[in-house]
C-alpha positions as CSV (number, residue, x, y, z in Angstrom):
1,M,8.4,14.1,-16.3
2,L,8.3,10.4,-16.5
3,E,10.5,10.4,-19.6
4,D,13.3,11.8,-17.4
5,R,13.2,9.0,-14.9
6,I,15.7,6.2,-14.7
7,V,14.6,2.6,-14.2
8,Y,16.5,-0.4,-12.8
9,I,16.0,-3.7,-14.7
10,N,18.2,-6.7,-13.8
11,D,21.6,-5.1,-13.2
12,K,21.1,-2.2,-15.6
13,F,19.8,1.3,-15.4
14,V,17.7,2.3,-18.5
15,P,15.6,5.3,-19.6
16,W,12.0,5.2,-18.6
17,N,10.8,4.7,-22.2
18,E,13.0,1.6,-22.6
19,A,11.5,-0.1,-19.6
20,N,9.3,-2.5,-21.7
21,V,8.1,-6.0,-21.7
22,H,6.3,-8.0,-24.5
23,I,2.5,-8.1,-24.4
24,M,2.6,-11.9,-24.5
25,S,4.8,-12.1,-21.4
26,H,3.6,-14.5,-18.7
27,S,3.2,-11.8,-16.1
28,F,1.1,-9.6,-18.5
29,G,-1.1,-12.5,-19.6
30,R,-1.5,-14.4,-16.4
31,G,-1.0,-11.6,-13.7
32,S,2.1,-13.3,-12.3
33,A,3.8,-10.1,-11.1
34,I,4.5,-9.2,-7.6
35,F,5.3,-5.7,-6.2
36,E,6.0,-3.3,-3.4
37,V,5.2,0.4,-3.2
38,L,7.5,2.4,-0.9
39,S,7.3,6.1,0.0
40,V,10.2,8.6,-0.3
41,H,10.3,11.7,1.9
42,K,12.4,14.8,2.1
43,T,13.8,15.0,5.6
44,K,16.3,17.1,7.5
45,N,18.9,14.5,6.6
46,G,18.1,14.3,2.9
47,K,15.7,12.1,1.1
48,S,14.8,8.9,2.9
49,V,12.7,5.8,2.3
50,Y,10.0,4.8,4.8
51,R,10.5,1.4,6.4
52,L,12.6,0.1,3.6
53,D,13.5,-3.1,5.5
54,E,9.9,-4.0,6.1
55,H,9.0,-3.6,2.4
56,V,11.9,-5.7,1.3
57,K,11.0,-8.5,3.8
58,R,7.4,-8.5,2.5
59,F,8.6,-8.6,-1.1
60,F,10.5,-11.8,-0.3
61,R,7.6,-13.2,1.7
62,T,5.3,-12.7,-1.3
63,A,7.7,-14.4,-3.6
64,G,8.0,-17.3,-1.1
65,L,4.2,-17.7,-0.9
66,L,4.0,-17.9,-4.7
67,K,7.0,-20.2,-5.2
68,M,9.0,-17.5,-7.0
69,K,12.7,-16.9,-6.7
70,I,14.3,-13.4,-6.5
71,P,17.7,-13.2,-8.1
72,L,19.0,-10.9,-5.3
73,S,19.5,-11.1,-1.6
74,D,17.5,-8.8,0.7
75,D,20.6,-6.6,1.2
76,Q,21.2,-6.5,-2.6
77,L,17.6,-5.5,-3.2
78,S,17.8,-2.8,-0.6
79,K,21.0,-1.4,-2.3
80,V,19.3,-1.5,-5.7
81,I,16.3,0.5,-4.4
82,S,18.7,3.1,-2.9
83,E,20.8,3.3,-6.0
84,T,17.7,3.8,-8.2
85,L,16.5,6.6,-5.9
86,T,19.9,8.2,-6.3
87,Q,19.6,8.0,-10.1
88,N,16.4,10.0,-9.9
89,S,15.9,13.6,-8.7
90,V,12.9,12.7,-6.5
91,E,12.8,13.9,-2.9
92,N,9.1,13.2,-2.2
93,G,7.3,10.4,-4.0
94,F,7.1,6.7,-4.5
95,I,9.2,3.7,-5.4
96,K,7.6,0.7,-7.1
97,V,9.5,-2.6,-7.1
98,I,8.1,-5.2,-9.5
99,G,9.1,-8.8,-9.9
100,Y,7.8,-10.5,-13.1
101,Y,8.3,-13.1,-15.8
102,P,9.1,-11.2,-19.1
103,Q,9.2,-14.4,-21.2
104,I,6.5,-15.1,-23.8
105,S,4.3,-17.9,-22.6
106,F,1.0,-19.5,-23.6
107,T,0.7,-21.8,-20.5
108,I,-0.5,-21.1,-17.0
109,M,2.7,-22.4,-15.5
110,P,5.5,-19.7,-15.2
111,P,8.4,-20.2,-17.7
112,Q,10.9,-20.2,-14.9
113,E,11.2,-19.8,-11.2
114,E,13.5,-16.8,-11.2
115,L,11.9,-13.3,-11.6
116,T,13.2,-10.3,-13.4
117,I,13.4,-7.3,-11.0
118,S,12.6,-3.7,-11.9
119,V,12.6,-0.6,-9.7
120,F,10.8,2.7,-10.6
121,V,10.8,6.1,-8.9
122,V,8.1,8.7,-9.4
123,N,7.1,12.1,-8.1
124,P,3.3,12.1,-8.1
125,E,3.1,15.9,-8.4
126,E,5.5,16.1,-11.4
127,D,4.8,12.8,-13.0
128,L,1.2,11.7,-12.3
129,G,-0.7,15.0,-11.9
130,G,-0.8,14.8,-8.1
131,L,-3.1,12.9,-5.7
132,D,-6.6,14.1,-5.4
133,M,-6.9,14.1,-1.6
134,S,-8.1,16.5,1.1
135,F,-7.2,15.7,4.7
136,E,-9.6,18.2,6.2
137,Q,-12.6,17.2,4.0
138,G,-11.9,13.5,4.3
139,T,-13.0,10.9,1.8
140,R,-16.4,9.3,1.1
141,V,-16.6,5.5,1.4
142,C,-19.3,2.8,0.8
143,I,-19.6,-0.8,1.6
144,S,-18.8,-2.7,-1.6
145,K,-20.9,-5.6,-2.9
146,W,-17.6,-7.3,-3.8
147,R,-16.1,-9.5,-1.0
148,K,-12.4,-9.7,-0.2
149,L,-10.7,-12.7,-1.7
150,D,-10.9,-15.8,0.6
151,P,-7.6,-16.9,2.1
152,Q,-8.4,-20.5,1.0
153,T,-8.4,-19.5,-2.7
154,V,-5.2,-17.5,-3.0
155,P,-2.6,-16.3,-0.5
156,I,-4.2,-12.9,0.1
157,T,-1.2,-11.6,2.1
158,A,0.8,-11.7,-1.2
159,K,1.2,-8.4,-3.0
160,A,0.5,-10.0,-6.4
161,A,-0.9,-8.1,-9.4
162,A,-3.7,-10.6,-10.0
163,N,-5.0,-10.1,-6.5
164,Y,-5.7,-6.5,-7.1
165,L,-8.5,-7.1,-9.6
166,N,-10.5,-7.6,-6.4
167,G,-9.8,-4.1,-5.1
168,M,-10.2,-2.6,-8.6
169,L,-13.8,-3.9,-8.8
170,A,-14.6,-2.4,-5.4
171,Q,-13.1,0.9,-6.4
172,M,-15.0,1.0,-9.7
173,E,-18.3,0.2,-7.9
174,A,-17.6,3.0,-5.4
175,R,-17.0,5.6,-8.1
176,E,-20.1,4.5,-10.0
177,R,-22.1,5.1,-6.8
178,G,-20.5,8.5,-6.2
179,F,-18.0,7.6,-3.5
180,N,-14.2,7.7,-3.5
181,H,-13.4,4.3,-1.9
182,G,-15.1,1.0,-1.5
183,I,-14.7,-1.0,1.7
184,M,-14.9,-4.8,1.2
185,L,-16.2,-7.3,3.7
186,D,-14.5,-10.7,3.9
187,S,-16.2,-13.9,2.8
188,Q,-17.8,-14.3,6.3
189,G,-19.3,-10.8,6.3
190,F,-16.8,-9.0,8.6
191,I,-15.0,-5.8,7.6
192,A,-11.8,-6.4,5.6
193,E,-10.2,-3.4,3.9
194,G,-10.4,-1.0,1.0
195,G,-9.1,-1.6,-2.5
196,T,-5.6,-0.6,-1.5
197,E,-6.1,0.7,2.0
198,S,-6.4,-0.6,5.5
199,I,-9.3,0.7,7.6
200,F,-9.3,1.9,11.3
201,L,-12.2,2.8,13.5
202,V,-12.1,4.9,16.7
203,I,-14.8,3.9,19.2
204,K,-14.8,5.6,22.7
205,N,-11.2,6.7,22.2
206,Q,-10.0,3.2,21.4
207,L,-8.6,2.1,18.0
208,F,-10.0,-0.9,16.1
209,T,-8.8,-2.5,12.9
210,P,-9.8,-5.8,11.3
211,A,-7.8,-8.8,12.4
212,R,-5.1,-10.3,10.3
213,G,-5.9,-13.4,8.3
214,T,-8.3,-11.9,5.8
215,V,-6.4,-8.7,5.0
216,L,-3.1,-7.7,3.6
217,E,-0.4,-7.4,6.2
218,S,0.0,-3.7,5.6
219,I,3.2,-2.0,6.7
220,T,1.3,1.3,7.3
221,R,-1.3,-0.6,9.4
222,K,1.5,-2.2,11.4
223,S,3.2,1.2,11.9
224,I,0.0,2.9,13.1
225,L,-0.6,0.1,15.7
226,E,3.0,0.5,16.9
227,I,2.7,4.3,17.1
228,A,-0.7,4.1,18.9
229,D,0.9,1.7,21.5
230,T,3.7,4.2,22.3
231,I,1.3,7.1,22.9
232,G,-1.2,5.2,25.1
233,I,-4.0,4.7,22.6
234,E,-5.5,1.3,23.3
235,A,-5.7,-0.7,20.0
236,H,-7.5,-3.9,19.0
237,E,-7.2,-6.2,16.1
238,E,-10.4,-8.1,15.8
239,R,-13.2,-9.2,13.5
240,L,-15.5,-6.3,13.1
241,L,-19.1,-6.3,11.9
242,P,-20.1,-3.7,9.3
243,E,-22.5,-2.2,11.8
244,S,-19.4,-0.9,13.6
245,L,-18.9,1.6,10.7
246,F,-22.1,3.3,11.7
247,E,-21.2,3.5,15.4
248,A,-17.6,4.6,15.2
249,D,-16.7,8.1,16.4
250,E,-13.9,8.3,13.8
251,I,-12.9,6.3,10.7
252,F,-9.8,6.6,8.7
253,L,-8.0,4.7,5.9
254,A,-4.3,4.0,5.9
255,G,-1.7,3.1,3.3
256,T,1.5,4.1,1.6
257,A,-0.2,6.6,-0.7
258,V,-2.9,7.9,1.6
259,R,-0.9,7.6,4.9
260,V,-3.7,8.5,7.4
261,Y,-6.8,9.6,5.4
262,P,-10.0,10.6,7.4
263,V,-13.4,9.3,6.3
264,G,-16.1,12.0,6.3
265,K,-18.9,9.9,5.0
266,I,-19.8,6.2,5.1
267,E,-22.8,5.3,2.9
268,D,-25.5,7.8,4.0
269,R,-23.8,8.6,7.3
270,I,-22.0,11.9,7.7
271,I,-19.3,11.7,10.4
272,E,-19.6,15.1,12.0
273,Q,-16.1,15.4,13.5
274,T,-13.8,14.8,10.5
275,P,-10.9,14.6,11.1
276,G,-11.4,13.5,14.7
277,P,-8.8,14.1,17.4
278,I,-7.2,10.7,17.4
279,T,-7.0,10.7,13.6
280,R,-5.3,14.1,13.7
281,K,-2.9,12.9,16.4
282,L,-1.9,9.8,14.5
283,A,-1.6,11.7,11.2
284,A,0.6,14.3,12.8
285,L,2.9,11.7,14.3
286,V,3.2,9.9,10.9
287,E,4.1,13.3,9.3
288,E,6.6,13.9,12.1
289,I,8.3,10.5,11.5
290,T,8.4,10.7,7.7
291,S,9.8,14.2,7.8
292,G,12.7,13.0,10.1
293,H,11.7,15.0,13.1
294,N,10.9,12.1,15.4
295,E,13.8,10.5,17.2
296,Q,11.9,7.6,18.7
297,F,11.1,6.2,15.2
298,S,14.2,7.5,13.4
299,N,15.2,3.9,12.5
300,W,12.1,3.7,10.2
301,M,13.7,6.1,7.8
302,F,16.5,4.8,5.5
């Protein structure tokens, strides 16, 4: 239960119910919080965090883009994440690192440059009622009317809380239309990503994903491209027109929570072979890596 979890907040470990911030805080009122979500896996060597170093690097990169200061070094933050995991009896689940301004503020400018850092650990089955996902059935997606934020308006590669209103609207629209996920196009009309997921297409046994620049630099996306390269699947990062979604042999979403999640329906189109062979192969390899049974990528597990 969540009440049993221990939370790290600025050099202290506190009970879950004491991890609070005032409603009038700058980060609550202005959306000036940044975060990372990492996955925890039970492996043959004990519980491990997937690509911890990459997530820490991206957390610092987000802070830099938003002119924020983290009161820890990258090594110190990695140790704090590991210590918080040790404090909690979670072998499979998620870690959420949040940087925020807890001070009460009425102005748009942050009250200070240095963030408060908190780390949470949860088991989705025990704490959140589980994740409603079926790999064999796949998910249903639509093309959202909401466009991905333009990179000339905000740094879209920053994992900032305020940026996720964009994905939230796309997801809400999808649910209203009877789908599970909404796929956003960028401001130029090319495929971007889902609310919190990257998207991949398989066309004639080749892998395609939207080019960087208008999408989050997803660690799962990066991992899948690296895995595909090692097993001889030709992969392309390029601008993709929405018509590609209706020509692809396979489509899948990817992210920390969904890992590799097949798409069984896009708008009115049913994808007959779901999951397809390449989706299955990549999903099996991700499972092999995260369970600690793949030596080639063993350095991804910390």
